[in-house]
Structure formats: structure tokens, C-alpha cells
N, C-alpha and C positions, 0 to 999 in steps of 0.2 A: 615323194609320191610312191605309194604302194601300188605296184602293177597288178596285184591280185584283185579279184572282184569280191564284193561284199554282197551277201544275200540277207535280206530282211524279210522275215515271214510275219505277216500281220493278220491276226484273227480277232474276234470280238473279245476274247479273254486271254490272249497270249501275244508276246512279242519275242520272236526268236531271231538270233543272229548267227551267221556262219561265214567263214572265210578260210583261206589256206595260209599256212605258215611253214615254210621250208618243205613243202610237199605234203604236210599233214593238214587234215581238215580240222578246223577249230569251231566249236559249237557252244553257244551260250544262250541261256534263257534269261531274259530281262525281267525284273520285278514289275508287276503291273498292279496298279491301284484301281479297283473297280469304281471308286468315287471320282476318278478323273477320266477325261476323254482319252482316246488312244493318241491323239495329237499331243496332248499334254504329257502323257506317259513317254512318248518318243522324245519330246524336248528334255525331259528329265534324264532319259537314257543317254542323250548326247552329252549331258553334263557329268554323268557318273560312271558310264561304262567305257573302260579303256579301248575296247574293240571299235568304238565309234569315234574315238578321238584321233583319227588319222585320216589321210586321204587315200582313195582307192581308184584304180584304173577303170572300174565299172561297178555299177550298183544295180542289182535286180531286186525288185520288190514283189513278193508273192502275197496276194490277197485272197482271203477265203469268202469274200462277199458273193452273193448269189449270181449265177451266170445265165445269160440269155444267149443261146446258140443261134446264129444266123448263117444260112448257106451263103458262101462267098459270091455266088452268081446273082444274088438279089441284095447284097449288102450295099448300102449307101451311107457314107460317112455322115451326111447331113441329117439322116433319119435315125441314127442310133440312139440319141438322147430320148427322142419321143417313143421309140419302140421299147426301150428298157423301162422307162417310167410307166408306160402303159401296162406292162406285165407286173412290175414290182411296186408300183405306186410312186407318186411324185414326192421327192424329197429334195427341197431346194438346197440343202446343205451338202448334197452329194454330187460328185462329178462322174459322168459316165465315160468309161475308158474302153477301147477296143484292142483286142489281141488276135492277130491273124494266125490261123492254124493251116498253113498251106498244104501239108500232107493229108489233111482231112477236108479240104475245100470248105472250110467254115471260119467264121469270125466269132470269137467269144466276147460278149459285152458284159462288163461288170462295173461296179461303182466304188469309189473311194471318197472319204470325207474331204471336202475342199480344204479344211484346216490341216488335215494330215498331209495332203499333197503339197500345201504351201510349206510346211515344216521340212518335207523331203527336198523340195526344190530350193529352199534357202540354204540347204546344206550341201547338196550334190548338183553338179552341173549336168550330168548325163544319167538318166534313170530309165531302166527297162521295167515296165509294169506288166504283170501277167497274173492270171489266176493260179492258185496253188495247184490246180488240177492239170495245168498245161503239160508238165513233164510226165504225169501219170497217163494222160490220154495218149501222148506220143509213144510211150513205152508199150502200153498194152495194144495199141493199134498195130505195132510191128509184130507183137506176139500173136495177134489174131490171125496172121497168115500161116501159122504153124499148124499142120494137120488139116483134116478135112471137116472136122466137126465145128458147128456153130458155137459161139462162146458168149456168155453174159458175164460182165464184170461188176463187182461191187467194191468200192473203196470207202472205208470208214475214216472220218477225220472230223474234229471239231463238232462233235455231237450230231454229225450228219452221215448218211449213207448215200454216196454218189453211185448211181447205177447207169451203165452204158453198154452199148453194143455197136459193132461196126459192120458195114457191108462194103468190102473192098476199101475205097478211099473216102468214105463218108460215114458219118454217124447214122446208124440205123435207129438208135434210141439214146436219149440222154435225159436224165432228171436227177434231182437231189431231194432227199427226204430227211426231215428232222426226226431222228430216232432216239435222241438222248443217249442213255446207256442201256436201252432195252433191246436185247437180241431178238425178242419175239416181234417187235415192231419192224426191225430190220428184215427179218425173215418174211414177214407179211408183204412188204414192198417188193422184195426180190422175187418172190413167187408170183406176185401179181404181174410184174413185168415179164417174167418167164412165160406165163400163160398168154399174155397179150401178144408176145412175139411168136407164139406157137412153137416153142422149142420142145425138143424131144427129151423127156426125163431119163431115158435109158441111154441115149447116144450123145446128146449135146453136153456142154461143159459150163459149170459155174465156177468162176474164179473170184476169191475173196481176199482182200488185203487191207492193211491198216490195223492198228492196235485198238481193239474194241473190248470193253468189259463184257464178259460172257462169250468171248471168242470161241471157246471150245464147245459151248452149248449151241451157238449158232451153227457151227460146223456139223455137229451131231444131228441137230434138227433138220438142217438142209438135206442131209443124206437120207432122211426118211422119204423125201420127195424127188430128189435128183441123185442119180447114181454117181455121176462124175463131178465131185466137188473138190476143188483144190484151194488150200489155204496158203497164202503168200508167206514166204520166209526169206527176207532180203539177204540174210547172211548166207544161206544155202544157195540162193539164186545167183548171187554175185561172188561166190567162192570166198566168203569171209573177207570181203574187201573192208579195209579199216573203217570207212565211213559207216558201214552197217553195224559197227560195234559201238557207236556213240549213243549212249543211253538218252532217251527222250527226243532224239531227232526224228521227225515225221518222215515217212517213206517218200512223200512228195518232195521233201527237201533233199533227201539222199539222192534221188534221181537227177537232181540238178548237177550232181558230180558224176554219177554213174553213166548217164546217157547224154553225153555232151553233143551239142549240135542237133 
């Protein structure tokens, strides 16, 4: 039995794996065939990827499916399926999963393919399911207490810009926007939320992270409207920690190692 944990990151177009070996973080991108379901791709990975051909002390599965955020004080487990399907549509092939965010007094609801869940449960006895954004929210929530200025955060991943803000221990705003690879679309949504929240373009802060095509263009255009724009740099932020040097690893996956607990 390998006492280390395995992280599996699943999105609509990618399957990423990570674990540790002798203190070093190991990262691998699995081949994905678009003609096959993600459940079938994962079955194939179990047969062909050495990293998956061992036992682990713990398995965390990160999913990039859309999230419905529910305040913890009105959350009812028996209602989560109906609430999620009301917002995102009824898909009988999907199972709705909840992930509690105690520091934010919220519960994140998201969905996974039932076939995919079955493949995972056939292989692993204990699985922790969470949105890819869980570590990102926790990280930036802590950073939101730094300084007196209000902050708006944008994180780009998997063709989406996730936009969020906090007020003490709660979400003030959260939504996700499909922007593809277009920095102008990302800027439009960021500035729309900025205006909606009544943030000050001279004093408040816009923090952007994630690897997006046109990243420099987005930064330059943002500074035309907001004075204080900060572009995330994981290597600099975490003092060149080895995990930040792994090419192709998403920031949300890095944070699973950098911000434990």
C-alpha cells in the first residue's frame, strides 16, 4: 500500500494525475480520446498508466463541472439534487455531489457522470470528491484579509473564467463564464462584475490567475479601467516551490500541495 495520496483532475477534455514520490511531486497528463466518454478514458488509463497501477492511502478527485453555491445555513442534503438540476438542467446520467466549504459557510454542489463515479468506486475504497476550485477559493479567501482594499478575483481554467469576491467569511459574489480563449470576453465579464459590486477603479484590486491565451493582453486592457491589477505568478508567490515548476500542472492542482488543510 502506497501511503501517499493520489489526485485525479477530470475536465471535459483532460485527465490529469498527481502524487508524491520520495517527497517530490509527480505529475502526468493522460491521453484522452474525444470519441470516448471520460469513464472509458479512465478505464483505459487504469490499464496503461503505471501511476494508476498501485494502491494509495487516499484519493482526491477534482472535477471541473459547473458549481451551484448554497449558503450552509439553508443547505438541505435531500434538496441538493433538485436544486442543482433546476439551475443546470436535468441529466439523468449525472450524480449530484456536495462539498462543504466550512471557512466560507457554503456548500458547493457539482455533478459527475454516474459511469465515471462507478469506475472510480470500483477501483478505490475511499474517494474525496471536490470541485477544482475548492483549493483556489480557500487560498484567495485567506488572501482577501490582507490590506483594507476590496478585491475581485478571476481564475481562468478549462476555457472558463471563474469570478468571485468575499465579504469576511462568505462569498459576496461567485459565477463562472465560458470565455474560450478570448481575453476580450474575459475582460467584459470581469468589468461587468466589478461594476455590479460597485468597486472603486482607483482603490480596489483585481487579481487574475491561471494560464490564459492572451494573458498579457488581458492584463494591459484591464489596467485601462482598473488601476490596481495583479497577475498571479505561482513560482514567485510560493518562492519557487518545486511543484510550481511542473509544466502543464494547473494552479488549482498546485494548491492542493501548497495549501494543505
